[in-house]
N, C-alpha and C positions, 0 to 999 in steps of 0.2 A: 472660560479655560478649557472646560471638561474636551469639548468640541477639540481645541487647537490638542489635548493632550490626545483623543482620536488621529488624529492627523500624523502624528508624529509617529505612534505607532501602526502607520495605517496596513505594512502586513506581517507575515507570519514568519520568525524564524524554523523555519521547518529544518527538523536535521534528519529525519528517518531513512532518508536516500544514500547521503549522503557524509553522515554522521556516525560518531561510536556509539550512537543507539541500535548500529543495528550489530556492532558487535559485543554488545552485552551477550551474557548466555544463562541459562539456568535450563534446571532440571522438577519437574515435576515427581512429586516423591510418591507412596503410595498414600499417602494422608490427604497428599493436593489432588488425587484423584479421586479419590472417595468422595472428597468434600465439594469438587467440579458435580461430580456424578448427584452428590444430592441437593447442589443447588439447583440445575436442571431441572429437577422434579417439582420444586415449589415456584419455578417462575407461570406466573397469569398467561390465560389465556382468553382473548376475548372477543367475542360475537362479531364483531365489525372494526377493519384497518384503521390507520391515522388520517386518512384522505374524507373516509366516509364520516367519521367524528371530527371534524373540522380542526384537524391541528397542525396541518401546514398554512403556516400564516404566518404575515412582516412583523402581527403586533402579538406573539404567545403570551400567555400568561405564564409565569413561573413557577405557581403553584400548578397547573400542569403539567408541567415536566417533571417537576418533583412529584407529582402524583403517578406516571403516569411512564415514565422513562422507562420503567424496567416490565412494561407489560407490552404483547402484540397479537399480535391477530391470530387467531386459531387455524388457520388455515394457510401454514405454513410453506405451503408448496405453491400460493399462486405471484405466478412473474409478474413482475408490472413493468419492468426493465427488459427490453428486449435482444440490448447488444450482448457483448459475450463480458463476465464478471472473472474478474482474480482476485481473491482475498487474499491476503498476507495472515499467518499464525504464530504464534512466537512463544516459545515455551517457559516465558519468564511473564506469563498474564496466561493464565491460565483458560477463563472463560471463553477466549476466543476457541476452544477445542469445543465449548458447549456449544457458541453459535454456531458452527462450523457445522455441524452434523442436527441443529436443530433447523436451520434454514439452508441445507446443501442444495434444493434443488434448484433454487435462486443463482445456484453458479455455477460457472463452467470450469473454473478451476479452486484449486486450495494449494497455497503455495507456503506448507511446515516452513519457519526459519531452522533449521537445524544446522546443515550441515558445511562444510570447510572443503576444499580440498587444498593440499600442502602436497609441495615438495620436499621428501626427504632430503638428510646430507648424501645417503646413498644412492640419490638419483632415480629413486621409488618415488610413489605419488599415494598416498592413500586419504581418502574421506574419514574426517573424522565430527564427531557429533554424533555417532549412530547411537549411541545411549540414550538419545531424547526420540530416538523415533517408537511410537507406536500402534504397533499392528490393529489389535482392537477397536483403536479410535479410528484408523483408515477403513477398517471394516463397518464402522459405524454411518462413517460419514456416504460410503460408496451407498451403502443400505438406504437412504434416506435420497441419496441425488444421484440416480441410477445412468446420468450420463456425467456427472461430473469428474474430473479427474483430479489428480493429486500430482502434484510436480513442485515438490520440494526446492527452493532456493537453492543452488551452490555458491557459496561465493568463495571467489580466489583470492582468501586472505594473507595478508602482509608478505603479497608477494614483491621478490624486489626484482630489477630490472632485467637484472642477472638469470635469476630463475625464468622469465620469459623467454631469455635472450636462448637458452638453451632449447626449451620446446621447439621454438620458432627455426632454428639452427639445426634443427635435425628430425628427420622425418618420423624416424624412430620413440624417438622420445613422444612426439606430437600424439602419435597415435598408441604409446602405452597411456599418456595422458588420458585421451578418449577413452581408451578400453576400459579404463580402471571407473570411472565415473561412469562408464553404461553398465559396465557388468555388476558395482552396488545397485544400480538401480533397477537392475533385472532383479535381480538375489534378491531384492526390499519389496518388489511386487508396485513400483511404482511407476506411473504413467507418463513421466518425460521428468522434465526440470524446470524448474527457470535460473536462468547464467548470468548470475549478475559479476561481468571481468571488465567491460567496456571502464569505468570509472576508476578499474584498479591498476589499470596499465598506462602507462605514463611514457611511455616509445614515440619517437618520432612520426613512425608510419603506420597507417592502419590497416595495411596489404597484412598484416601476419594477423591481424585482427578477425580480419573476412575470412580468413583460410581457417583460423581456428575454428570459429562459428559454424561457418559451411558443410566444414567434414566432420563436427560434433552432429550437428543438422541433420544429415546423409548416415549416419550410422543409427541416430537416436529413428529414425524415418522406416529404415530397413525392419528396425524392433517394434514398429508399432507405435510409439512413443512419439510425445509432442515434446517441442520447445520453444520456451519465452525469452524474449530476451530485455532483461532490466536496462532502459536508454536516459543518460539524462536527457534536459531539454536541450534545442537548440540554443538556447540564450539564457544567459542571465541577467541578474539586473545592471543595467548602465548598458545593456545589448553586446555585453560580452558573449566569443563566441562561444559555445559549448563545443562538447566535445564528438555530438553526434549530429548529422546534417540531413539535408533531400538525399544527397550522392551516397552515403552511407546506408538509410533504408532504400533507395531504388535498388540498391546491388543485394542486399538482404531478404529484403519483402519476403521476394518470390523463394525464397530457401526455410522462410522462420513460419510459424505458427503465431508467434505475437508479439508485439515488443513492449513491455510495459513501461509507461512514459511518465518521470517523476514532474510534475508540472506546479506541484501544490509551493515546492518550496522554491521562491525565485529571488529570495535571496542568496548571492555567492560567499562563499565560507569567509570569516572575517568582515562581513557588512552585512549585521543584523539588521534588516529593512522591517520590516513590518510586517503586518499582519497579511497580508495576501490572500489569499483564498479566492476570489471570484474575480477578482482586477489581473490575477495571474493566469488561473485557470481560462478567463475570458482571454486574457491576452497568446497565451499558448494556446486556447484552443480555437479561437478565430484566425489568428495570425499563425502564429508558431509550429501548430499542424498542417496548417497549409506548406508553411515553408519547409516543411518533411515531405509530406502527401500532398503535393496543390488540386487533387482528383478526387471524389469519392469515389467507391467503391469495393470492390476484394480486399486489393492491398492495403488502403485507408482502415478497412474492417479491422483490422489486425491489431491495429492501436489500441490501448488502453490506458484512458485516462486517468491522472494517476487522482484517489481523492484521499484527503485527510479523515479518520474519525478521531482526532485529538486535538489539543485546543493551547492556550499559550496564559499564561496568567502574567502581564506586564507588568514594572514598576519604573519608576524614572531611574534605579538603577541597574536594570538588564530585566530578568525573567524567566518563568521556568515553562516548560510543559505538563499540561494537566491530562486526564485522563477522566474516563465518564466518574467514576464515582469520588472524585477530587470536586470535577465539576458542581455535582447535585451539594456537596459537602458547602461550598462557598453558596451558591442559591438560597440554602436551608437558612446558614450560619449568620449572612447577612442581610437576610429579610429581603431581598430585591422583590422589586415589586413588576418592573417589566425591563427590556431587553431593550436595545435599540438597535435598530433595523439600519444598518450603513450601508446604503447605496450602491455607494462606491465600487465597492469590495463584497456586496452581496453576501452579506456576515453577520450576526448579531453579535451585540456584547453588552456588556455592563461594570461598573465601575464602583469601586468600593476603599473605605481609607480601613488601615489595620497598620498599629505599630506604629504611626508617623509617616506613613508612605502612602501615596495616592496607586490603587490598583486597576487593572484595565481588563478584561475576560475578555475575549476572543472562544467561540468555541462550537462548534456544527450545532444548526439545528435541522429540524423537519426542512423547511424553508430555504435553508441554504444546500443544502443535498439537493432538493429538488429543483433548485437555479441548475446544478452542474450536470441532472442527468437530462435535465433539456435539453442542456448544451450540447453535449454527448450525443442525442437524438438528433440534434441539427447537424453535427457534424458526422454523423453516421460513423462513430467509432465506440469503443467497449469501455470499459472503466478497471481500473485496480484499485484498489482498496487498502491501506495501509494505516492502521489492522484493526481485523476487527472486534479484539478484545477491548479496544479502547472504546469506544464509541456508544451509544445508548442503544438498549435493544428493540425500542421501537424503534428506529431507523431501517430496518429492515425490511416493514412493511414498504417501501419505498420499490424495494427492487422485484 
C-alpha cells in the first residue's frame, strides 16, 4: 500500500516559478537583520566536507541529517561545481541572506527577489520594492565573492495585455520602460538583472517579446551589465507545449547572458501531479534541454538548470510546501529511522501518520542534489536554485 501511495505522488507540485509564491512580499526589520547576523556567527564550521564524511549516499541516516544539516565545511571558497550558479534570495526568508554572504564564492549570480516594474495610469513606469534593497548586504556578498554579480529579479507584475500593447506599439514607451529599469539598476549599483516577463505575457505573438528583451540586453551591455531571462520549460505534463522553445532560444542566446530554466515544476497549473524532481529534471535535462539547445557549447552553457531547495508534504487530501526547518522538525518528531530512495525520481522520501492522515514527504537530500549536479555537468549547463534560504546548510558543500 505504501508503494502505491508513493507512486500516486511521483512528482512535486512545485509553484515557485509560476505561482503566487513568487508574489509574496516581505521586508526585513532591524531586529530581523540583527537576528540574522547573530545566527550567522553561530553557524558551525567543520574540518571536512560532506563528501569526505561519507554523507552523500542513497541510504542516509536520518540522525545524521538532524545532527549535521546546519554544519558545513569551513573552506567556503572551495568550488566543486564548475558551471555557472544563479541563486535566488527572498526578503521573506532571512536565512538566504546569510547563505549568500557565506558561500558567495560558489555563486556566479545572486538574484534577490525584490523588484517589480509597474505601469502607472499616467503612462509612466516605476520600479517598486526598493525598500527591500540592502546595500550593506550587497557589499558583504561582493566582499566574499570577488566575481559574483548581483542581478535582482525584476517581475512584470500584474501587467495587462493593454499595458504590453502600449509599450509594443510605441517605441517611445518601450525606450522609456527600458530607461526606467536601467537607470534604477545603475543608481542602486546592481550588476544587471534577472528578467521575468516571458510567463507574464499572454499575447499571440512573441516578436514583441524578442524586441523588448533584445533592446533591454543591448542597453544593459552598453552599461557593462548582465541580463538573465527566466524561461518556462519547453513542455509541461502530458507533453503540453510550453511558451519557450528552440526557435526562441536560437534568437535570444546570442544576445543574453543566461537563461534561468524552470525544470522542476513538471506539473502544469491545475494538474497537481507529483513530486518530480529527478524524473522531470532528467526529462527536461536530457530531452528538453536538447529540444531547446541540441548542441553542447557556448550557447547551451548559458542555460541554468533549475533546482528546488524545498520539498512537499503530501496527504491524500492534498499537501503543502515545506522548507528546511519544517523538514527537520518532521524527521525529529516522527522519529523516522530511514529514508526511501525513489530510483525513478532520484529523490528520498519518508512517510508517517498524523491526525488520521497518511503523509509522504519528499525533500532534497545530498544524494538527490548530487545526481542533479552530475546531470548538469553531463549536459554542460549551469544551475539556478530556488531558493537558498529554503535548503539545508550543508547542501552548499556540493557546489
